Structure formats: structure tokens, C-alpha cells
KEBAMI-170068 format. One record per residue (C-alpha): residue in three letters; x, y, z. Coordinates in steps of 0.1 Angstrom, whole numbers, padded with zeros to 4 digits, always signed. Each point is the difference from the previous one (the first is absolute). Layout:
residues N
alaXYZ...
//
This chain:
residues 816
met+0175+0348+0219ile+0031+0000-0023leu+0032+0010+0017ser+0022+0027-0016lys+0035-0008-0010gln+0014+0020+0029ala-0023-0019+0024ser+0011-0033-0015asn+0036+0009+0003leu-0005+0011+0036leu-0017-0034+0008his+0029-0018-0015arg+0025+0020+0021ser-0021-0009+0031trp+0007-0037-0007val+0037+0008+0001ile-0003+0020+0032val-0018-0030+0017leu+0028-0023-0010thr+0027+0025+0010leu-0014+0002+0035glu+0002-0037+0004phe+0038+0002-0005ala+0007+0033+0017thr+0019-0015+0029ser+0022-0022-0022met+0037+0010-0002trp+0002-0011-0036arg-0027+0025-0011ile+0025+0024-0015thr+0016-0027-0021trp-0034-0013-0010cys-0011+0035-0012leu+0032+0004-0020leu-0006-0034-0016leu-0036+0010-0007leu+0010+0033-0016ala+0026-0018-0022thr-0024-0027-0011thr-0027+0025-0007cys+0022+0020-0023trp+0012-0031-0017gln-0036-0012-0004arg-0010+0033-0016gly+0027-0006-0026tyr+0028+0024+0011thr+0035-0011-0008lys+0035+0015+0003glu+0010+0023-0028gly+0014-0019-0030glu-0015-0034+0011asn-0027-0018-0020pro-0031-0005+0020pro-0005-0037+0009ser-0038+0001-0001pro-0017-0019-0028gly-0030+0022+0006his-0029+0009+0022val-0029-0024+0007ser-0035+0011+0011val-0019-0027+0018val-0038+0005+0004ile-0021-0025+0021val-0036+0006-0011gly-0019-0012+0031gly+0030+0009+0021thr-0018-0001+0034gly-0019-0032-0006asp+0006-0034+0017leu+0024-0014-0026ala+0020+0032-0001lys+0002+0000+0038lys+0009-0037+0004tyr+0024-0005-0029leu+0005+0028-0026trp+0015+0028+0020gln+0023-0024+0018gly+0009-0015-0034phe+0009+0034-0015phe+0019+0010+0031his+0019-0032-0003leu+0007+0008-0037tyr+0011+0035+0009ser+0023-0013+0028thr+0017-0024-0025gln+0003+0026-0028val+0012+0030+0020gly+0036+0006-0008lys-0003-0017-0035gly-0008+0032-0019tyr-0038+0002-0001thr-0021+0028+0015phe-0036-0005+0010ser-0033+0016+0008phe-0029-0020+0016tyr-0036+0010-0002gly-0029-0017+0018gly-0032+0008-0020gly-0035-0004+0012leu-0036+0013-0001ser+0003+0017+0034pro+0008+0038+0002asp+0037+0008+0005asp-0003+0008+0038lys-0017-0033+0008gly+0021-0021-0023thr+0033+0016+0012ala-0008-0010+0036leu-0009-0036-0011leu+0032-0003-0020phe+0022+0013+0029glu-0015-0027+0023ile+0011-0026-0026leu+0035+0014-0007lys+0010+0004+0037glu-0005-0038+0004leu+0025-0009-0028lys+0026-0026+0010cys+0036+0002-0014pro+0017-0030-0016ser+0019-0021+0025glu+0033+0007-0017leu-0002+0037+0008thr+0016+0013+0032ala-0022+0021+0024glu+0018+0032-0011arg-0004-0008-0037cys-0036-0010+0005ala-0009+0033+0016leu+0017+0019-0028val-0017-0019-0028lys-0034+0001+0016glu+0002+0037+0006gln+0010+0005-0036phe-0029-0022-0012leu-0024+0020+0021arg+0013+0032-0017leu-0006-0014-0034ser-0035-0013+0007gln-0033+0019-0001tyr-0037-0005-0004leu-0020+0014-0029gln-0037-0002-0007leu-0004-0019-0033lys-0036+0001-0010thr-0006+0021-0031val+0019+0006-0033glu+0010+0033+0015asp+0016-0018+0030tyr+0021-0021-0023glu+0010+0031-0020lys+0012+0016+0032leu+0020-0031+0008ser+0017+0002-0034gln+0007+0037+0004gln+0015-0006+0034ile+0023-0028-0014gln+0011+0022-0028gln+0005+0031+0022gln+0022-0020+0024leu+0021-0014-0028lys+0005+0035-0014gln+0007+0017+0033glu+0026-0025+0011gly+0015-0007-0034met-0007-0037+0000val-0002-0023-0030glu-0032-0022+0001ala+0005-0038-0002gly-0037-0010+0003arg-0033+0000+0018leu-0015-0029+0019phe-0037-0001+0008tyr-0012-0028+0023met-0038-0005-0002ser-0010-0012+0035val-0037+0005-0008pro-0030-0022-0011ala+0003-0013-0035phe-0031+0019-0012ala+0021+0032+0003tyr+0029-0012-0021ala-0012+0012-0034asp-0010+0035+0013ile+0033+0005+0018ala+0020-0013-0029ala-0018+0025-0023lys+0010+0028+0024ile+0036-0011+0002asn+0002-0002-0038ser-0016+0034-0006thr+0018+0020+0028cys+0030-0019+0015arg+0017-0017-0029pro+0037+0008+0002pro+0020+0014-0029ala+0016-0022-0027gly+0030-0019+0012thr-0015-0003+0035trp-0017-0032+0012leu-0035-0004+0014arg-0009-0030+0021val-0036-0006+0013val-0005-0028+0025leu-0034-0018+0002glu-0012-0022+0029lys-0024-0030-0005pro-0028-0006-0007phe+0005+0005-0037gly-0035-0009-0010his-0027-0024+0012asp+0001-0024-0030phe+0015+0000-0035gly-0025+0026-0014ser+0005+0025+0027ala+0038-0005+0000gln+0000+0005-0038leu-0021+0032+0004leu+0023+0014+0027ala+0031-0009-0021thr-0015+0018-0030gln-0008+0031+0021leu+0035+0002+0015ala+0016-0006-0035ser-0017+0033-0011phe+0022+0019+0025leu+0030-0021+0008lys+0025-0020-0020glu+0006-0036+0010glu+0035+0007+0011glu-0013+0027+0024met-0024-0023+0019phe+0012-0022+0029arg-0028-0023+0011ile+0011-0011+0034asp-0006-0034+0017his+0018+0001+0033tyr+0005-0038-0001leu+0026+0005-0027gly+0020+0020+0025lys+0000-0027+0026glu+0036-0012+0003val-0006-0037-0007val-0024+0007-0030ser+0025+0025-0015gln+0027-0027+0001ile-0019-0029-0015leu+0015+0007-0035ala+0035+0006+0015phe-0002-0033+0019arg-0011-0019-0031lys+0028+0016-0021lys+0027-0004+0026asn-0009-0037+0004asn-0009-0006-0036asn+0024-0029-0006leu-0017-0019+0028leu-0036+0011-0005glu-0003-0003-0038pro+0001-0038-0002ile-0028-0003+0027trp-0021+0031-0006asn-0026-0018-0021lys-0030-0024-0001his+0023-0030+0003his+0012+0010+0034ile-0024+0024+0016glu-0030-0015+0017arg-0019+0032+0008ile+0004+0037+0007glu-0017+0018+0029ile-0004+0038+0003val-0015+0009+0033leu-0009+0032+0020lys-0019-0007+0033glu-0013+0028+0022thr-0014-0001+0035leu-0018+0034-0001asp-0036+0006-0011cys-0012+0027-0024lys-0012+0026+0025gly+0008+0035-0011arg+0004-0011-0036ile-0035-0013-0007gln-0009+0027-0025phe+0029-0010-0022tyr+0001-0037+0008asp-0037-0008-0007gln+0005+0013-0035tyr+0032-0019-0007gly+0003-0031+0022val+0031-0022+0005ile+0006-0009-0036arg+0001+0036-0012asp+0018+0012+0031val+0028-0025+0002leu+0000-0028-0027gln-0004+0021-0032asn+0030+0022+0010his+0023-0010+0028leu-0001-0038-0005thr-0002+0002-0037glu+0032+0020-0001val+0017-0027+0020leu-0013-0026-0024thr+0015+0018-0030leu+0034+0003+0017leu+0000-0038+0007met-0011-0010-0035met+0016+0025-0023ser+0031-0006-0020val+0030+0015+0019pro+0011+0030-0020ala+0036+0001-0013asn+0003+0035+0016leu-0019+0004+0033ser+0006+0038-0002ser-0019+0003-0032ser-0035+0011+0009glu-0012-0006-0035glu+0012-0036+0000val-0014-0008+0034leu-0035+0014-0008lys-0001-0017-0034asn+0008-0034+0016lys-0026+0005+0027leu-0026+0008-0026gln+0007-0032-0019val-0010-0020+0031phe-0037+0011-0004ser-0002-0015-0035thr+0007-0035+0015leu-0025+0001+0029glu-0031-0021-0005his-0035+0015+0002leu-0015+0003+0035glu-0036-0007+0009ser-0021-0005+0031lys+0012-0036+0004ser+0036+0012+0002val-0007+0017+0034val-0014-0005+0034ile-0012+0031+0020gly-0009+0007+0036gln-0011+0029+0022tyr+0006+0004+0037gln-0032-0001+0019ser+0000+0035+0015tyr+0007+0016-0034thr-0036+0007-0010glu-0007+0015+0034glu+0030+0024-0005val-0014+0009-0034gln-0034+0008+0014glu+0016+0022+0026glu+0025+0019-0021leu-0021+0004-0031asn-0033+0006+0018lys-0017-0031-0014thr-0031-0015+0014lys+0002-0032+0021asp-0013-0021-0029tyr+0028+0010-0023phe+0024-0028-0009ser+0034+0006-0017leu+0014-0025-0024thr+0035+0015+0001pro+0026-0027+0006thr+0026+0006+0027phe+0018-0032-0008ala+0009-0016-0033gly+0020-0030-0011val+0007-0003-0037val+0016-0027-0021ile+0018+0013-0031phe+0016-0020-0029ala+0024+0012-0027asp-0001-0014-0035ser+0037+0001-0008pro+0026-0027-0006gln+0018+0011+0032tyr-0029+0001+0025asp-0027-0022-0016gly-0019-0019+0026ile+0015+0017+0031pro-0028+0012+0024ile+0006+0035+0013phe-0019+0005+0032met-0007+0037+0008thr-0018+0009+0032ser-0006+0029+0023gly-0025+0009+0026lys-0010+0021+0030met-0005-0013+0036leu+0022-0030-0005asp+0022-0017+0026glu+0032+0019-0006arg+0016+0029-0018val+0024-0013-0026gly+0009+0002-0036tyr+0021-0023-0022ala+0005-0016-0034arg+0010-0037+0002ile+0013-0022-0028leu-0004-0036+0010phe+0020-0024-0021lys-0007-0036-0007asn+0018-0025+0021asp+0006-0033-0018ile+0016-0016+0031phe-0021-0027+0017cys+0011-0003+0036val-0005-0035+0014gln+0011+0012+0035asp+0019+0028+0017tyr-0027+0024-0011asp+0018+0029+0018asn+0029-0003-0024val+0005+0034-0019asn-0005-0017-0033cys-0035-0013+0010arg-0012+0035+0009pro-0017+0026-0023arg+0023+0016-0027gln-0010+0036-0002ile+0010+0036-0005val-0019+0026+0021phe+0000+0037-0007tyr-0011+0011+0035leu-0014+0036+0001gly+0000+0003+0038his-0020-0003+0032gly-0013-0035+0009ala+0022-0025+0019leu+0033+0013-0016glu-0009+0037+0006tyr+0026+0014-0025pro+0002+0000-0038ala+0022-0028-0015ile+0006-0024-0028leu+0001-0036+0011val+0013-0029-0020ser-0003-0035+0015lys+0033-0017+0004asn-0010-0030-0021leu-0001+0023-0031phe+0032+0021-0001lys+0019+0027+0018pro-0009+0033-0017ser+0022+0030-0006leu-0009+0033+0018val-0021+0023-0022asn+0023+0029+0006ser+0025+0016+0025gly-0029+0015+0020trp-0011-0035+0011lys+0014-0024+0025glu-0003-0037+0008val-0018-0009+0032thr+0018-0026+0020glu-0017+0003+0034his-0034-0016-0001lys-0030+0005+0023asp-0019-0031+0010val-0029+0005-0025asn-0012-0018-0031val-0008+0017-0033leu-0023-0019-0024gly+0008-0035+0014leu+0037+0004+0006pro+0021+0012+0030leu+0022+0029-0008ser+0031-0022+0003asp-0012-0018-0032tyr+0003+0032-0020tyr+0027+0022-0014ile-0013+0034+0010gln+0010+0035-0013thr-0015+0033+0011pro+0007+0037-0005val+0028+0014+0023val-0020+0032+0006pro-0038-0004-0005lys-0015+0028-0021glu-0035+0013-0004ala-0017-0008-0034tyr-0009+0036-0006tyr+0036+0012+0006glu+0012-0023-0028leu-0028+0009-0024ile+0003+0038+0005ser+0037-0004-0007lys-0007-0018-0032ile-0025+0027-0010phe+0026+0027+0006his+0025-0019-0022gly-0025-0007-0027arg+0001-0038+0004lys-0033-0015-0013asp+0006-0037+0004ser-0017+0000+0035phe-0031+0017-0013ile-0031-0010-0020ser-0001+0010-0036thr-0033+0006-0018glu+0004-0032-0020asn+0007-0021+0031leu-0029+0016+0019leu-0025-0007-0028ala+0013-0035-0005ser-0005-0007+0037trp-0035+0013+0000ala-0008-0019-0032phe+0011-0032+0019trp-0020+0006+0032thr-0032+0018-0013pro-0017-0032-0014leu+0004-0017+0034leu-0013+0031+0018asp-0030+0001-0023ser-0008-0036+0007leu-0001+0006+0037val-0025+0029+0000arg-0027-0022+0014ala+0022-0026+0018tyr-0005-0005+0037pro+0032+0000+0021arg+0004-0027+0027pro-0004+0017+0034tyr+0029-0006+0025pro+0003+0011+0036gly+0035+0015-0002ser+0034-0006+0015val+0009-0035+0014ala-0037-0008+0002asn+0001-0005-0038gly+0016-0034+0005asp+0000-0018-0033leu-0031+0018-0013leu+0019+0019-0027asn+0024-0028-0011phe-0005-0006-0037glu+0013-0026-0024leu+0006-0007-0037arg-0027-0021-0016gly+0011-0006-0036arg+0008+0036-0010glu-0026+0015+0024ala+0002+0014+0035ala-0024-0013+0027phe-0003+0002+0037val+0013-0032+0017asn-0029-0002+0024glu-0036+0007-0008ala-0017+0027+0020val-0036+0009+0005val-0005+0036-0014asn-0031+0020+0007val-0009+0018-0032ile-0024+0029-0003gln-0025-0009-0027gln-0001+0027-0027gly-0032-0011-0017gln-0015-0031-0014asp+0014+0001-0035glu+0036+0003+0014asn-0004-0034+0015phe-0007-0017-0033gln+0025-0026-0010val-0006-0016-0034met-0035+0000-0016gln-0011-0021-0029gly-0029+0007-0023lys-0011+0007-0036tyr+0008+0029-0022arg-0012+0003-0036gly-0013-0035+0003val+0033-0017+0009asp+0020-0006+0031met+0014+0029+0020val+0024+0002+0030ser+0002+0032+0020ala+0021+0011+0030trp+0022+0028+0012ala+0030+0004-0024lys+0025-0019+0021glu-0023-0030+0006leu-0012+0001-0036val+0036-0003-0013glu+0007-0028+0023arg-0031-0019-0012leu+0009+0006-0036ala+0035-0013+0005ser-0013-0031+0017asp-0025-0006-0028leu+0028+0003-0026gln+0022-0025+0019ser-0029-0024+0002ala-0006+0004-0038ala+0038-0006-0006glu+0002-0031+0021glu-0031-0015-0017ala+0014+0007-0035ile+0034-0014+0009arg-0016-0031+0015asp-0020-0006-0032glu+0023+0013-0027gly+0035+0005+0015gln+0001+0038-0005phe-0020+0032+0007his-0004+0028-0026leu-0008+0034+0016ala-0006+0032-0020leu+0003+0033+0020ser-0012+0035-0010gly+0016+0033+0007gly-0013+0029+0021ser+0004+0010+0037ser-0025-0024+0016pro+0019-0032-0005ile+0032+0014+0017ala-0013-0009+0034leu-0007-0035-0013phe+0035-0003-0014leu+0015+0009+0033gln-0022-0025+0018leu+0010-0028-0024ala+0037+0010+0003leu+0003+0004+0037his-0026-0022+0016gln-0011-0029-0023tyr+0031-0020+0008thr-0014-0033-0013phe-0012+0014-0033pro+0012-0024-0027trp+0021+0024-0021ser+0022-0026-0015his-0029-0014-0019thr-0017+0034-0008his+0002+0019-0032val-0007+0037+0002trp-0014+0018-0030leu-0012+0035-0006ala-0037+0009-0007asp+0011+0034-0015glu+0030+0022-0004arg+0008+0036-0007cys+0021+0006-0031val+0030+0013+0020pro+0034-0017+0005pro-0002-0026+0028thr+0026+0019+0021glu-0022+0031+0003ala-0022+0006+0031gly-0032+0000-0021ser+0005-0035-0012asn-0024-0026+0014phe+0027-0026-0001arg+0024+0023+0019thr-0026+0003+0028ile-0006-0037+0001his+0037-0007+0000asp+0008+0026+0028gln-0029-0009+0023leu-0002-0037-0006leu+0023-0019-0023gln+0033+0011+0014his-0011-0012+0035val-0011-0036-0009arg+0018-0030-0013ile-0015-0004-0034pro+0019-0015-0030tyr+0011+0027-0024phe-0015-0019-0030asn-0034+0000+0018ile-0003+0038-0003his-0017+0013-0032pro+0001+0038-0005met-0019+0014-0030pro+0024+0007-0029val-0008+0037-0004leu+0036+0009-0010leu+0012-0017-0032asn+0025+0012-0025gln+0007+0030+0023arg-0036+0011-0006leu-0031+0001+0022cys-0032-0017-0010val+0004+0002-0038glu-0026-0023-0015glu+0024-0011-0028asp+0024-0014+0027gly-0027-0025+0009gly+0004+0002+0038ala-0037-0009+0007ile+0003-0030-0023leu+0032-0012+0017tyr-0017+0002+0034glu-0031-0019-0013asn+0022-0027-0014glu+0018-0004+0033ile-0033-0003+0018asn-0012-0026-0025gln+0032-0020+0004leu+0002+0000+0038val-0035+0004+0013asn-0023-0030-0003ala-0029+0009-0024ser+0012+0036+0004ser-0020+0000+0032phe+0017+0018+0029his-0007-0015+0034tyr-0005+0034+0015ile-0001+0036-0014leu+0000+0029+0025leu-0016+0032-0013gly-0006+0035+0013val-0025+0025-0012gly+0007+0037-0008glu-0024+0027+0011asp-0011+0002-0037gly-0009-0037+0001his+0029-0013-0020thr+0018-0032+0009ala+0034-0013-0009ser+0007+0025-0029leu-0034-0005-0016phe-0016+0034-0002gln-0034+0013-0009asp+0010+0014-0035ser+0023-0030-0008lys-0011-0020-0031leu-0005-0030+0022asp-0022-0020-0023glu+0026+0001-0028ser+0023-0023+0019gly-0021-0031-0007glu+0017-0031+0014arg+0033+0018+0006leu+0014-0004+0035val+0022+0031+0000thr-0004+0034-0016leu+0013+0036-0001thr-0023+0026+0014glu-0002+0038+0005ser-0005+0016+0034pro-0016+0034+0004ser+0028+0008+0025lys+0037+0000-0004pro+0018-0022-0009his-0027-0005-0027gln+0014-0032-0016arg-0007-0033+0019met+0002-0037-0005ser-0028-0021+0016leu-0016-0034+0003thr-0033+0000-0019phe-0034-0009+0014thr+0004-0032-0019ala+0031-0009+0021ile-0015+0013+0032asn-0033-0019-0004lys+0019-0033-0007ala+0015+0001+0035arg-0010-0025+0026lys-0003+0027+0027val-0001+0038-0003gly+0004+0022+0031val-0009+0037-0001leu+0015+0022+0027leu-0013+0035+0009met+0012+0019+0030gly-0004+0036+0013lys-0027+0026+0004arg+0007+0013-0035lys-0015-0032-0014his-0032+0002+0019glu-0019+0019-0027leu+0011-0025-0026val-0010-0029+0022thr-0034+0016+0004gln-0005+0006-0037leu+0011-0035-0010ser-0025-0015+0025arg-0028+0017-0019ile+0010-0014-0034lys-0014-0034-0012gly+0021-0018-0025glu+0025+0018-0023ser+0004+0038-0004ala+0022+0015-0027lys+0008+0028+0025tyr+0015-0024+0025pro+0023-0025-0017ile+0003-0020+0032thr-0035-0012-0005lys+0013-0021-0030val+0019-0022+0024gln-0021-0031+0001pro+0021-0032+0002thr-0015-0027-0023asn+0008-0030+0021gly+0017+0017+0030asn-0009+0019+0031leu-0001+0038+0006ile+0004+0014+0035trp+0001+0036+0011tyr+0022+0011+0029leu-0012+0034+0013asp+0013+0017+0031tyr-0025+0018+0023asp+0012+0034-0012ala-0009-0009-0036leu-0032-0018+0010leu-0014+0024+0027gly+0018+0033-0008
//
């Protein structure tokens, strides 16, 4: 049932009575009551006649999900800590715990939470009792389920303000609820509880903020319909951890010593690690949908990564500058794919899933509980530095840290224990593990750092333990004087409107855009099983092989077979009377890249150079990335890259084929600038005007540089309408004669194109045609039924005169 206001007030008074009885025998009770009365009057905004009230205003705090686990463990304690530090500074407060339960049930649950609150250590026992009593008076439970419930909440806030003559400063809503409820609650807040103009609104959101880029973008769009960007505080409690929150301060305070060495010339590697000893029991419903990468790497560890790699802002207190510099980091990170990661799963996990999710005994989960990722950045500062990021459940110890290991150019002939022969490193130690407390450690063979601020102290007494290969005596160590809980710090920043420790929409989407391709590539990947704890031994150790991650030791993995066609590797055969290679997309791209490299090596051996023409479209992107990131021995220095076709747009625009090839391939490989040949679609500040002669210029360049105008290899795709390069069904293809390059018209925008002609294509030594994806299955089927040429399908005109044609079809395109 819903309690009346009188009943609710009576219940609140009963809390006070309970606490009063506890102190009834104390001699200082009278003094305490007088202090309580004085503080209560002051909190309500009363002042002496003629004085200006000190209060900046009244703040209403609403915890939606106020009796849940997170609220019980951290949030109420965090807001009590906020209240205890702000009392006496002019603010007044009301606290509401909202939930789906009726008022009577929810009130009892909330009381059980509030009576366990602990006071900050700096408060005396008398002061603690006073502040806690006052916090209880100001806190109440409300059912928040319907729009009407939120309307009642708003009316109650307004009524209290009016009755007690208080000026409103703002309203803070903390959503401690599942993410699927965010949009609905945001809509209710917007329609019923938005404060008047001049008063702030802050809405706090807990992760997860989506499952991938698409879902995160959808959620962001929904929330933007009801809340402004400055009103949303997406919280990642890692940013409230004391060491993490001081990374930028440490870098800035020691900038004169760090700036010369914080780059690829001095840093050997970066490690960002979070190890856990617990299993997933009790969290399976959430965890089996998300896994370790979504749960930890995409958010917590990525935030640490940005703090280590971003440019240090000139003003650390500028939230805008901090968020902008963090966002810039994502534009430098190289693409991740399945070869960038190793994954594992502790052996009892599937059994836990079967039990908690009521799955049958033959159910097998592919969700990873361990992941090790290798990340690279394409920037002048960090180019070539491997960044190892790893996290997992059921590991040997609970510990978190970020480690920057510097190169050591000293070669020690003897006296290996000399400090200069040991690792040179900075460790941002988050806590637990051998050290047990949060700290920043700098090896003594680097430099002696300055303290990050006055709230930190230098540790001079060392336990007999090692941290990452060095005894504590080999480090300069600093740690907080008084350790603070992460949620205390973040709640304080929310209250003061500081957004630098929170996730903006732009940063959130940039992070998901970075991680989603990797997650997509792992959908059918089998994690390595591991027993858990110390029994793991070296089973999960991984290493860098080129630019890929791989387990150090091979392990026999029992895999459940999903069906015969999923076990295919690479299949060769005939299609339309010529050679065909087919495989799953990943294996197909690897085979095509290998074939291209073989063709290049053969051409260079015979003629000293390799001329390759590439077409646009989405299918070749996977190939470009394979060539850029994995074909390390490809002879780029003797390769010339040409375009098979181009859209008539400036080359800097996203729709440009050259822009795609540049961004996904050319900028990642060492190819001479003069070996790159974009089509001249922009001449005289005009696009594809025939009088400017762009097609003729490109043809002349081909005749001049390519022997007999015969490319060694042309890679083509095919549109769903059967066009190839930019040669379409209605193009006047036969009018080109012996021309090698022509202007064409596309039925879709941008309409104007430049393309190699069939004459140029059919002169090539080798032509590869790449088709991937289920959307191409119908086209593949139709083409297989056509003998010879068809005006409806221009691709059928590709018939190399003296060269070879080979089709590369993935199983989705071939089998549907």
C-alpha cells in the first residue's frame, strides 16, 4: 500500500526515537540536542535578522534504484560522505531513495541501509551522531514507477521549497538501474521533474552504456531526446580511483622530466592490467551477454589508456579540454581484429551458465572470461609501442596497475643487481596485490618525482615485497595520506559539476567504434579453457608476434563442432568457367592477400616493379587492413598503387575511393610517395569536367609507367546490380574504343565517376574479383547461370585477353 504523508512522517520520527534511546544515558545528550536544533534551523535556511543567508541553495538528490546492491554498497555511503563534508557550507539537502516497491516495503529496506552508514574518520563521535541523525531526517523512500509517481516527487520538492522558503540550486538523479530503463526514466524526469530555469539538473548513468557501437549510439540518441549533454554524467568508477584520478596531475607535475622520455624513442611497452580472483557466480545473466572485453577493457582500462596517451591539458581543471584531448587519442589507435587478441574461459564457467540460466548440459558458452589485447597507436609520439591490455576472472591474484616500461640502453657486463641494470619503469598501482595500497612508483634509475599534491605523501618504510620485478627499496613511492573511496570522489565531482572524470557521448561512441570490430570478429571464436587461480601456470601467458597477440604455449582445446560447413578452410574450384577460391571471410582475405604478395614478388623478380590497381567499395577494406597490418614482407617499396575507379568528389572526402585506400592501407605501409597514383578527378578546382582532360592525363600516366599498359594485377568488386569498377549497365561502354580511362555516370550519387575501361582491365596479367557477404548471394547465383557476356551485368565483360581471371567468394556470398 501507499503510506500517507502523516504515516511517512511518523515513520521518520520513529527513526529519530530509536537513535535517541541509544544515547539516553549519555550526559552530553542535552548539549547534543541543542546542537541538533541549531543545525536543523540553519539547514532549513533560518538566519538572524539582517544577515544574508549563506546558502547557495537547496539540492534534491534522488537515487533511482535506491535499495539495490549498488546503492547499498556505495551510493548512500557516498552521498552521506558528501553531506558530511558540505554541512556547514551553506547548502541544504533532501535525499530520496526511489524504487519499484511500495512505500512501506521500500521504507523498511532503506532504513536498514541507512542505519549502517559509517561516518568519515575526521568526524568526532559526537559530530558523527549529529550529522547521521540529520541525514536520516532528510532521507526518505518514494515509489518511482509511473509518470504519476515522478509528478508526485516533483510536487513534493516544490512544496518543501515553498514551505521552508528555500532557493533551489539543483536536482541530482542517480540511475542505479539496468541500462534498458535509462531512456524511459529520462523521459519521465524530463516531462515531470525538470527544475525551473537557472537551476541545474544532473543525471548520473552507470555502465553498461550499450553492448556495441550500434546499441550505444541508439541509447545516446534516445537520451539526447530528453537530456542535454551537460546534464548527463556517465560514471566509470575507475576514474574515481585515487591513482587513476591523479595520472594527469602526476604527468603535469613532473612534465619537465617526463616530456623528453614519454615517447617511442624511450618507452619499450605499456601494460594496463586488472586481474581478479573471483568467478562470475551471481553475475552470469549479465556477464554471459557481455564478457570480459565489454565488462572491463572497453571502459575501465580504455579510460586508463587515454589518460596515459593523451596530451596533458594546459588547464587540468578544464573539463572541456580534458575530454577533447582524450577524444583525440582514439583517432590515433590502429584497427583491432581477431589476431590482436587472445581469449580464455575458466573451465567451470559453462557449468555456471547452465545452472544460472537454466541451460541444458550440452550448452556451451563462447563468452571469454580472460582477454589479452595488443594495441598500437599510429602517431609520431607512440608509433610502434605495444600496449598490452589484459583482464580476467579466476586468476592468481587480485591486482590492478598500469606500467610504463622504459628502454634501458645500459649493457651490464657484471654486477647485475646494480640499480642501473634493473628495469626502468613507472607503475600506477591501483591497489591490492603484494603492495596492498594505491600508489605511484617510479624506479630510482629514472628520476625522483614530485608529489602529485598536498594530499599525498612519500613512502619511506618498505615492506619486503617485490612489485613487477623490483623490490620496493628500488622505487620512489607516493600514496594518498588518507585513502578515499572512488564513489566518494565521483559523487563530489557530480555535485560540483566537474565533468572531466566522466564519459562524454563523443568519447563513449569513439570507444565503442574502436572495440566493436574486434568484438564482431570474436563472435565464433573459441576461448582457451583454463583451470583457474595458481593452477593456470603459464597457460595464459601471451606474446607479441609481429603486431599480433598469441599464446606463448600451444594448448589442446576441445571444440564443439557446429556443423560440417563451419569446418571448411579454403576451397578451390571453378566459377563461370574460371578459377575460384572460396572460404569464410577471414580466411578468404588472408588467401587473397597471400596471392597478391606472390604476384608482386613474381613481377618484381621479372620486371623490378609491381603495378596494382584497386577498386573502391566496402569489400576490399578487410583486404586493405590485412595487407597493412599482417603482410609485413609485402614489397611496398617496389609497388605502384593505382585506382580502378574513383568517385568525382574531392580526395579528402569520406566518399573518395582514394581516401579509403589511404586511410585503411597506404598510411600504414612504407610506400614511396611517387608510387601512389590517384585518379585526377579534381582539376582547375572542378570535378570531372571532360574539357579538363583528367581521364586523358591518367591514361597518359599509365602508358608512360606501365609496361604495355598492362597492369600486373587489378582487383575488382561487383555491385549488386552487376557493375564493376565504375562501369555500369547504362554506360556507353563500347564508345570508349581503345581508351584506357573514361568518365562514366552512376545511377546512384555521386553520379559522376572516373574508371578504367574494359580495354584496360582486359589487358591486365591477373584480375581478381572479390565478393563477400550474404547480400551478394543472389548476384552470385544469377551470374552462375549466365554463359558469356550479358549487357545487364557489366562484370561479364571482364575477360582478360592474355591474363588470368580468378573469383574470390566467401561462403556467405556463395552459399547464402
